[in-house]
C-alpha positions in Angstrom: 15.2 -27.0 -12.7 16.3 -26.1 -9.1 14.0 -25.1 -6.3 15.2 -21.6 -6.3 14.9 -21.4 -10.1 11.3 -22.6 -9.8 10.7 -19.9 -7.0 12.1 -17.2 -9.2 10.0 -18.3 -12.1 6.9 -18.2 -9.8 7.7 -14.8 -8.5 8.1 -13.5 -12.1 4.8 -14.9 -13.2 3.0 -13.7 -10.1 4.5 -10.2 -10.6 3.5 -10.2 -14.2 -0.2 -11.1 -13.3 -0.2 -8.4 -10.7 1.2 -5.7 -13.1 -1.6 -6.6 -15.6 -4.1 -5.8 -12.9 -2.2 -2.8 -11.7 -1.8 -1.2 -15.2 -5.5 -1.5 -15.9 -6.4 -0.1 -12.6 -3.8 2.8 -13.0 -5.5 4.0 -16.3 -8.9 3.9 -14.7 -7.8 5.5 -11.6 -6.2 8.5 -13.3 -9.3 9.1 -15.2 -11.9 8.4 -12.3 -10.0 10.6 -9.7 -10.6 13.6 -12.0 -14.2 12.7 -12.5 -14.9 12.1 -8.7 -13.3 15.5 -7.9 -15.4 17.3 -10.4 -18.6 15.4 -9.6 -18.4 15.7 -5.8 -16.6 19.0 -5.6 -13.5 19.9 -3.5 -15.4 20.1 -0.2 -17.3 16.8 -0.6 -14.2 15.1 -1.8 -12.4 16.1 1.2 -15.2 15.1 3.5 -15.3 11.6 2.0 -11.7 11.2 2.3 -11.4 12.2 5.9 -14.6 10.5 7.2 -13.8 7.3 5.4 -10.4 7.5 6.7 -11.8 8.0 10.2 -13.6 4.8 10.0 -10.2 3.2 9.0 -8.9 4.3 12.3 -10.9 1.4 13.7 -9.1 -1.0 11.6 -5.9 -0.7 13.7 -6.9 -3.9 15.4 -7.8 -5.8 12.4 -4.7 -4.7 10.5 -2.6 -6.4 13.2 -4.6 -9.6 13.0 -4.4 -9.5 9.1 -0.7 -9.5 9.4 -0.8 -12.4 11.8 -3.1 -14.5 9.7 -1.0 -13.8 6.6 2.2 -14.8 8.4 0.9 -18.0 10.0 -0.9 -19.1 6.7 2.3 -18.7 4.7 4.5 -20.2 7.4 2.3 -23.4 7.6 2.4 -23.6 3.9 6.1 -23.5 3.9 6.2 -26.3 6.5 3.5 -28.3 4.7 1.3 -28.8 7.8 -2.2 -29.0 6.4 -3.8 -29.6 9.8 -2.2 -26.7 11.5 -3.2 -24.7 8.4 -6.9 -25.5 8.9 -6.6 -24.5 12.6 -5.0 -21.2 11.8 -7.7 -20.4 9.3 -10.7 -21.5 11.5 -9.3 -19.6 14.5 -8.9 -16.4 12.5 -12.5 -16.5 11.3 -13.6 -16.7 14.9 -11.4 -13.9 15.9 -12.4 -11.7 13.1 -16.3 -12.2 13.8 -15.8 -11.2 17.4 -13.7 -8.3 16.4 -16.4 -7.0 14.0 -18.8 -6.7 16.8 -16.4 -4.9 19.1 -15.6 -2.4 16.2 -19.2 -1.9 15.5 -19.9 -0.9 19.1 -17.0 1.5 19.3 -17.8 3.1 16.0 -21.5 3.7 16.8 -20.7 5.3 20.1 -17.2 7.0 20.1 -17.1 7.4 16.4 -20.6 9.1 15.9 -19.8 11.4 18.8 -16.5 12.5 17.3 -17.7 13.0 13.9 -20.6 15.2 14.9 -18.9 17.2 17.7 -15.2 17.5 16.9 -14.6 17.2 13.2 -14.5 20.3 11.0 -17.4 19.8 8.5 -19.8 22.4 7.2 -23.2 22.3 9.0 -25.1 21.7 5.8 -23.0 18.6 4.9 -23.1 16.9 8.4 -26.0 14.7 7.3 -24.2 13.5 4.3 -21.0 13.0 6.4 -23.1 10.6 8.7 -24.2 8.7 5.7 -20.7 8.3 4.5 -19.6 7.2 8.0 -22.4 4.5 8.2 -21.5 3.2 4.7 -17.9 3.1 5.4 -18.5 1.1 8.6 -20.6 -1.5 6.8 -18.0 -1.8 4.1 -15.4 -2.2 6.8 -17.3 -4.9 8.7 -17.5 -7.1 5.6 -13.8 -6.4 4.6 -12.9 -7.6 8.1 -14.6 -10.9 7.8 -12.8 -11.4 4.5 -9.3 -11.0 5.8 -8.6 -14.7 6.2 -9.8 -15.4 2.6 -7.7 -12.7 1.0 -4.6 -13.7 3.0 -5.2 -17.3 1.7 -5.0 -16.3 -1.8 -1.7 -14.4 -1.2 -0.2 -17.3 0.8 -1.0 -19.8 -1.9 0.5 -17.3 -4.5 -2.6 -17.4 -6.7 -2.0 -14.0 -8.2 -3.8 -14.8 -11.4 -7.1 -15.0 -9.4 -6.2 -11.8 -7.5 -5.5 -10.0 -10.8 -8.8 -11.1 -12.5 -10.9 -10.3 -9.4 -9.2 -6.9 -9.1 -9.8 -6.1 -12.6 -13.5 -6.9 -12.2 -13.6 -4.6 -9.2 -11.8 -1.8 -11.1 -14.5 -2.1 -14.0 -17.4 -1.9 -11.7 -16.0 1.0 -9.8 -15.6 2.8 -13.2 -19.3 2.3 -13.9 -20.2 3.7 -10.4 -18.2 6.8 -11.0 -19.6 7.4 -14.5 -23.1 7.1 -13.2 -22.5 9.6 -10.3 -20.9 11.9 -12.8 -23.3 11.9 -15.7 -26.7 10.7 -14.3 -29.5 13.1 -15.1 -31.3 12.4 -11.8 -31.0 14.8 -9.0 -29.7 13.4 -5.5 -27.0 13.9 -3.0 -23.9 12.6 -5.0 -21.8 12.0 -1.9 -24.3 9.8 -0.2 -25.2 7.7 -3.2 -21.5 7.4 -4.1 -20.7 5.9 -0.7 -23.7 3.6 -0.8 -22.8 2.3 -4.1 -19.3 1.6 -3.1 -20.6 -0.4 -0.1 -22.8 -2.6 -2.4 -19.7 -3.2 -4.7 -17.5 -4.0 -1.5 -19.8 -6.7 -0.4 -20.1 -8.2 -3.9 -16.5 -8.5 -4.4 -15.8 -10.0 -1.0 -18.4 -12.6 -1.9 -16.3 -13.4 -4.9 -13.3 -14.0 -2.8 -15.1 -16.2 -0.5 -16.5 -18.5 -3.3 -13.1 -18.8 -4.9 -11.3 -19.6 -1.8 -13.9 -22.2 -0.7 -13.7 -24.0 -4.1 -9.7 -24.0 -4.4 -8.3 -24.2 -0.9 -8.9 -27.1 1.4 -8.5 -25.2 4.6 -11.0 -22.4 3.6 -14.0 -24.1 4.8 -16.6 -22.2 6.7 -16.3 -23.8 10.2 -16.3 -21.9 13.4 -13.9 -24.0 15.6 -11.8 -22.3 18.1 -8.5 -23.8 18.8 -7.0 -22.5 22.2 -3.4 -23.1 21.4 -3.5 -21.6 18.0 -5.4 -18.5 19.4 -2.8 -18.0 22.0 0.1 -18.0 19.6 -1.8 -15.8 17.0 -3.0 -13.4 19.6 0.4 -12.9 21.1 1.8 -12.0 17.5 -1.1 -9.9 16.7 -1.0 -8.1 20.0 2.6 -6.8 19.4 1.8 -6.1 15.7 -1.1 -3.9 17.0 1.6 -1.3 18.0 3.0 -0.9 14.5 -0.5 -1.0 12.8 -1.7 1.8 15.3 1.3 3.7 14.5 0.8 3.4 10.8 -2.7 4.4 10.9 -1.9 7.4 13.0 0.6 8.4 10.6 -1.9 8.4 7.8 -5.4 8.9 9.0 -4.5 10.4 12.3 -2.6 13.1 10.7 -5.3 13.5 8.2 -7.7 14.3 11.0 -5.2 16.8 12.4 -5.1 18.6 9.1 -9.0 18.6 9.2 -9.0 19.9 12.8 -6.5 22.7 12.2 -7.4 23.7 8.6 -10.4 22.1 7.1 -11.7 19.6 4.5 -10.1 21.4 1.5 -6.6 20.5 2.8 -7.9 16.9 3.1 -8.9 17.0 -0.6 -5.2 18.1 -1.4 -3.8 15.2 0.5 -6.3 12.8 -1.0 -5.1 13.8 -4.4 -1.6 13.3 -3.4 -2.5 10.0 -2.0 -4.1 8.9 -5.2 -1.0 9.7 -7.2 1.1 8.0 -4.7 -1.1 4.8 -4.7 -0.8 4.7 -8.5 3.0 4.9 -8.4 3.4 2.8 -5.4 1.4 -0.2 -7.0 4.3 -0.7 -9.4 6.5 -1.6 -6.5 4.0 -3.1 -4.2 2.8 -5.7 -6.8 6.4 -6.9 -7.1 6.6 -7.1 -3.2 3.3 -9.0 -3.1 4.6 -11.7 -5.3 8.1 -11.8 -3.5 7.0 -11.7 0.1 5.6 -15.3 0.4 8.9 -16.6 -0.8 10.7 -14.7 2.0 8.5 -16.3 4.6 8.7 -19.8 3.1 12.4 -19.6 2.8 12.6 -18.7 6.4 10.4 -21.6 7.5 12.6 -23.8 5.5 15.8 -22.5 7.1 17.4 -21.3 3.8 18.9 -18.2 5.1 21.2 -17.6 2.3 18.4 -17.4 -0.2 16.3 -15.5 2.1 19.0 -12.7 2.6 19.3 -12.6 -1.3 15.6 -12.0 -1.8 15.5 -9.3 0.9 18.3 -7.4 -0.6 17.2 -7.7 -4.2 13.6 -7.1 -3.2 14.5 -3.8 -1.7 16.7 -2.6 -4.5 14.3 -3.5 -7.3 11.1 -2.4 -5.7 12.9 1.0 -5.3 14.1 1.0 -8.9 10.6 0.3 -10.2 9.2 3.1 -8.2 12.0 5.4 -9.2 11.3 4.9 -13.0 7.7 6.3 -12.6 8.2 8.7 -9.7 11.0 10.8 -11.1 9.0 12.3 -14.0 6.2 13.1 -11.6 8.5 14.8 -9.1 9.9 17.0 -11.9 6.7 17.8 -13.6 4.2 17.7 -10.8 2.4 21.1 -11.6 2.1 20.3 -15.3 0.7 16.8 -14.6 -1.8 18.0 -12.1 -3.0 20.8 -14.4 -3.3 18.4 -17.3 -5.0 15.7 -15.1 -7.4 17.8 -12.9 -7.2 21.4 -14.4 -8.0 22.9 -11.1 -6.7 21.4 -7.8 -6.5 22.7 -4.0 -3.6 24.8 -2.7 -0.6 22.7 -1.3 -1.4 19.7 -3.7 1.9 20.1 -5.5 4.0 19.9 -2.4 1.9 17.2 -0.9 2.4 15.0 -4.0 6.2 15.5 -4.1 6.7 15.0 -0.4 4.5 11.8 -0.2 6.5 10.3 -2.9 9.7 11.0 -1.2 8.4 9.4 1.9 7.2 6.4 -0.1 10.6 6.1 -1.8 12.2 5.8 1.7 9.5 3.4 3.0 9.7 1.1 0.0 13.3 0.0 1.2 11.8 -1.4 4.4 9.1 -3.6 2.9 11.3 -6.8 2.5 12.7 -6.1 6.1 9.2 -5.8 7.5 8.2 -9.1 6.0 11.4 -10.8 7.2 10.8 -9.6 10.7 7.2 -10.8 10.5 8.3 -14.2 9.4 10.4 -14.8 12.5 7.4 -14.4 14.7 9.5 -12.9 17.3 8.4 -9.4 17.1 7.9 -8.0 20.6 11.1 -5.8 21.1 11.0 -4.9 17.4 7.4 -3.6 17.6 8.2 -1.5 20.8 11.2 0.2 19.2 10.0 0.6 15.6 6.4 1.1 16.5 7.3 3.6 19.1 9.3 5.5 16.5 6.4 5.5 14.1 4.0 6.6 16.7 6.1 9.9 16.9 4.6 11.0 13.6 1.3 12.0 15.2 2.6 14.1 18.3 5.3 15.6 16.1 2.7 16.6 13.4 0.4 18.1 16.1 3.2 20.2 17.4 4.1 21.4 14.0 0.6 22.4 13.2 -0.1 23.8 16.6 2.8 26.3 16.4 1.7 27.4 12.9 3.9 25.6 10.5 2.7 25.0 7.0 0.6 21.7 6.4 3.6 20.3 4.4 5.5 20.0 7.8 3.6 16.9 8.7 5.2 15.2 5.6 8.7 16.3 6.5 8.2 14.7 9.9 7.1 11.6 8.2 10.3 11.5 6.0 12.6 11.9 9.1 10.8 9.3 11.0 10.9 6.8 8.0 14.7 7.1 7.8 15.0 6.4 11.5 12.6 3.4 11.2 14.8 2.0 8.4 17.9 2.0 10.6 16.1 0.5 13.5 14.8 -2.3 11.4 18.3 -3.2 10.2 19.7 -3.2 13.7 17.0 -5.5 15.1 17.2 -7.9 12.1 21.0 -8.2 12.5 20.6 -9.4 16.1 17.7 -11.6 15.4 18.5 -13.5 12.1 22.1 -12.2 11.5 21.2 -9.9 8.6 24.5 -8.5 7.2 23.8 -4.8 7.9 27.0 -3.4 6.4 26.4 -5.4 3.1 22.7 -4.2 3.1 23.8 -0.5 3.6 26.4 -0.9 0.8 24.3 -3.1 -1.6 21.1 -1.4 -1.1 21.0 2.0 0.5 24.3 3.3 -1.1 23.4 1.7 -4.4 20.0 3.5 -4.6 21.5 6.8 -3.6 24.1 6.5 -6.4 21.5 5.4 -8.9 19.1 8.1 -8.1 21.8 10.8 -8.3 22.9 9.7 -11.6 19.3 9.4 -12.9 18.3 12.9 -12.1 21.3 14.9 -13.4 20.4 15.3 -17.0 16.5 15.7 -16.7 17.2 18.4 -14.0 19.5 20.2 -16.3 16.8 20.2 -19.0 14.0 21.3 -16.7 16.0 24.4 -15.6 16.9 25.2 -19.2 13.4 24.9 -20.8 10.2 26.8 -20.2 7.0 25.3 -18.8 4.7 23.6 -21.2 4.2 20.2 -23.0 7.4 20.1 -24.8 9.3 20.4 -21.5 7.1 17.8 -19.9 7.6 15.3 -22.8 11.4 15.9 -22.8 12.0 15.7 -19.1 9.7 12.7 -18.7 11.4 10.9 -21.6 15.0 11.7 -20.2 14.0 10.7 -16.7 12.9 7.3 -17.7 15.8 6.6 -20.0 18.3 7.9 -17.4 16.7 6.0 -14.6 16.7 2.7 -16.6 20.2 3.2 -17.8 21.4 4.0 -14.3 19.7 1.0 -12.9 21.2 -1.3 -15.6 24.8 0.0 -15.4 25.1 1.0 -11.8 22.3 -0.7 -9.9 22.6 -4.2 -11.2 25.4 -6.7 -10.6 27.0 -8.5 -13.7 25.0 -11.6 -12.9 21.7 -9.5 -13.0 22.7 -7.7 -16.2 23.3 -11.1 -17.9 20.0 -12.3 -16.7 18.1 -9.2 -18.1 19.9 -9.4 -21.5 19.0 -13.2 -21.7 15.2 -12.3 -21.1 15.3 -9.4 -23.5 16.8 -11.7 -26.2 14.3 -14.5 -25.6 11.3 -11.8 -25.8 12.9 -10.5 -29.1 13.4 -14.0 -30.5 9.7 -14.9 -29.7 8.5 -11.7 -31.5 10.5 -12.5 -34.5 9.2 -16.1 -34.6 5.6 -14.8 -34.5 6.4 -12.5 -37.5 
């Protein structure tokens, strides 16, 4: 078996394990989102989302460092340099400990002031909001220290461990939510819910620490600082900081704007849309989590042909996976929300649809982002693409200031996402010789044709049938069937179709043998 065949087999195995985790999490999430909304109420649910998101604003520095750690660990694994791998891990531990102290000081000063004086929160819930803030801050601090450990698991492609630990986390979250919803005791549910999630977060991070210490040689708890490694990582993280800041302003920054201009109810609507998006996006992101280490390692090994192939196929198939599950939701959003939540805030339907459209555009950039990160040369890229992403915040502010509907912030995000995709292609053509015309033809044009072919028949039936369960069933079934057919006959090459047929025949043969 060739090296590329072994890598493909590893990607398939890791993707399968991540999907086991994701499917279990999806079923639990669909149930628990409804229970949490009913247990906390729309207002408290919105408060938890916006306050917890505000704490996440402080993670913009850690996000850039996390990307740096993941890139350098994976790169050194691709080179096989164990000594440098140990230096990267030790340096990242020191950096994250120092960063935790800085974030704590900033959050307890600026953060507490902004929460209590600037945000739109009912006076009788401000006390609970402060508890949520402190709980979210503690959870963030522990999560910050765990970044090097989590990055090591991904870099080593140990997705089985990732899946099992993730399933344990999901089960424990389910118990917490059931306790909050059905306990006979009287207490402030918002406060207790946030505190229990902190305890769970600390416990799960401890599991990751123990696993990494036992399985990876470099993950030993030693606080040694290597000046040369720090200089290289900090330069990379410094430029990545621009993109991470832009991403957080796009999500949490705009969420705060919605709170300031409208109130916590609109935050609840966006939180529901985010929950739906997270469930559907996980289908594509799990595939990318398994694929991304191979892109970095192939770049480190100088195998550009294989790397370009991974980038193109990764973009296409992550989009196809998302499309299969997103199309029925886009058609039947109102029915699904009514079935799932019964009652939901105003604007939720439009938020769900627009968030999914933004994600369907963003998913095409995932492999491009990973390839750019693998090069380590990101200064000009981050200035241009990060600068474009930063436009989400001021443009959203202007839209809300002049009185546009809340949905306008997501239309802004969609336009910016398209512009960023084009910028990424231009930079990668110059830096690593990415064939842009081939990418536009094989990826962008391909997914447009596949999507157009997939939605025609379901759209016709949706227009002709009345609202209800029958239409939901027919349209959803047609959407999945038409998408899979369109992907197979239009989206896949002849070689990919032969590969799919071979795998299906093997599965059928194995099932027959078991009988």
